[in-house]
N, C-alpha and C positions, 0 to 999 in steps of 0.2 A: 893673803897669798904670798908665797915666797919661793925663791928658786934654790934648788940644791942639785949640783951637778948637771945643770941645764934643764932639769925637770921642774915644772911648776908644782908646788905643793899647796894644798888648801889647809888653812888652819882650822883645827877643831876647837870649839869653845864650850866650856861648861858654864851654866848659868846658876848662880847661887840665889835661890829663891824661886819658888814655883807658884807664888800667889799672883795677885793682879798685876803688880809691876813686873814681876818676872815674866809673865805671859806677854805683856806689852813689849818688853825688850826682846823676847823671842820672836814676836811678830815683826819687829823692826829688822832683826837679823834676816829673817826669811824674805822680807820685802826688798832688801838691799840687793845690789848686783849679784847675780848668781856666781857662785864660786869663791867669794871672798872669805866667808866663814861657814862652817858646818856645825850645827848644834850636836854636840856629843851627848848631852843630857843635862839634867838638872841636879842640884844638891838642895835638899829641903828637909827640914825637921818633921815634916808630915810623913816621911818614909818610915816604916814600910806600909802604913795604912794606904797611902797613895803611892803608886809605883810608876805612873807615866803622865805626861801632858801631851796630848795630840799625837800619841804614839812615840814620843821621845821619852826615854827612861828617866825616872828619878833614881839616880845612882846610889843614893844613901843620904845620911844626915850629916850635920856639920861637926860631929864629935871628933873625927880624924880626917882632916882635909888632905893630908899627904897621900892618902890612898887613891885619890882621883887623878894623880899625875899620869897614870897608865891610859887615861881616856883623852887627855888634852894637855897642852902646855899653856893655853890661853883661857882666861876666865873674866867674867863680869859679875859683880854683886848687884843683884836687882831686887833690893829690899828698901822700902820707903823709909823705915825708921833710921834716922841719921846715925844714932849711936851704934845700933846693930850693924849698919852698913860699914861704918868706920872699923869696928872690931873685926868683922869678917874679911874685909879687904886687906887689913893688916895681916891677918892669919893666912890668907891666900898668898900674899907676897912672900911671907916667911916660908910657905910650903913650896915656893919656887915657880908660882904661876906668873905669867905676864898678864897684866890687867889691860883689857881692851876697852876703848871708848866706842859706844854704839850711837850712831846718829841716824834717826829715822829718815828715809829718803824724801819725806815730805816736810822736813825741817829746813829752815833757811839759816845757814851759818856762814858768817863772814870769813873769808880766807885769812883775814888779819886778826881774828879772835884766837886766843890761846886757851886750849881746853886740856885739863889734866887727865891723867890715866884713870880708867874705870868710871868715867862719867857717862851719863845717858841723856841724849837730847831727843825728845819724843815728837810725835806727829804735830805739825802746825806750830812748833816752837820757832822763835827767831832769836838769834844771837848776833848782836851788832858788832860793828867794826871796833877793833882794839879792846874788846871786852876780855877779861881774864877770869877763867873758871878754874878752880882748884881740882884736886883729885876727888873722885867719887861723888861728883855733883849730879843732881837730877834737875833737868829743866823739863818740866812735865808738859803735857799737851796744851798747846795754845799759849804758853808762857812767853813773855818778851823780856829779853835782856838787852837793853839799848846800848848804844855806843859808850865805850869807856867805863862800863860797869865792872865791878869785882864781886865774885862769889867765892867765899872761902871754901876750903876743903870740906866735903860732905854737906855743903849747903843744899837746900831743896826748895825749888820754886814749884809750888802747887799748880794745879790746872788753872789756866786763865789768869795768872798773875802777871805783874808788870814791874820792871825796874827801869825808871827813867834814867837818862844819861848821867853818868858819874856817880850813881848810887852804889852802895856796898851792902851785901848780905854776908854776915860774918860766918866764921867756921861753925859748921853744924847747925846753923840757923835755918828756920823753916818759914818761908813766906806762904802762909795758908791760902788755899784756893780763893781766887777772886780778889786778893788784896794787892796793894801797890806800894812801892817806895818812890817818892817824888825825887826830883832832880837833886842829886848830891846827898840824899838822906842815907843814914846808916842804920842797919839792924845789927846789933852787937852779937858776938859769938853765942851760940846755943840758945838764942831766943826764938820764940814763936810769935810771928806777926799775924794776928787774926783781925 
């Protein structure tokens, strides 16, 4: 929400990705305080076969992202694949979109944590004090990022994962569902921890 000439304006957001993660992010937006963001629609390569999610339109595919600026100034890329998410977020920024971070209302996030643009923090996730999350990070349902952890740009913590204090998940790295990094451990860039 922002003000212009004394009038409060509600930001519209387009969600890139209409699959499972995209729908989970949409639900987080809908569950947040009324009036902060309004879903303008989705962008998904399943279009035109699929044309809506829960009555919200799928506006088109990812071939020409500039065309969606008429619908919203704000976007979030809600695709689990780290490489694809990085590429699409970069393209959305080049197309002039502001990338928004979505935090589910049932996540617990320290006010001293730093979270990069375009990240999504899902239901039941915990982000501890002085943790640092890069751009386009996913902290999925029930994942824990303990104090002083670092997650590189486009890192992805799967469902029910845990990072103990001071551990690091590298750029584009994926901590697969149910796995953990111990105190001070490092998962290098673009690795998958199973």
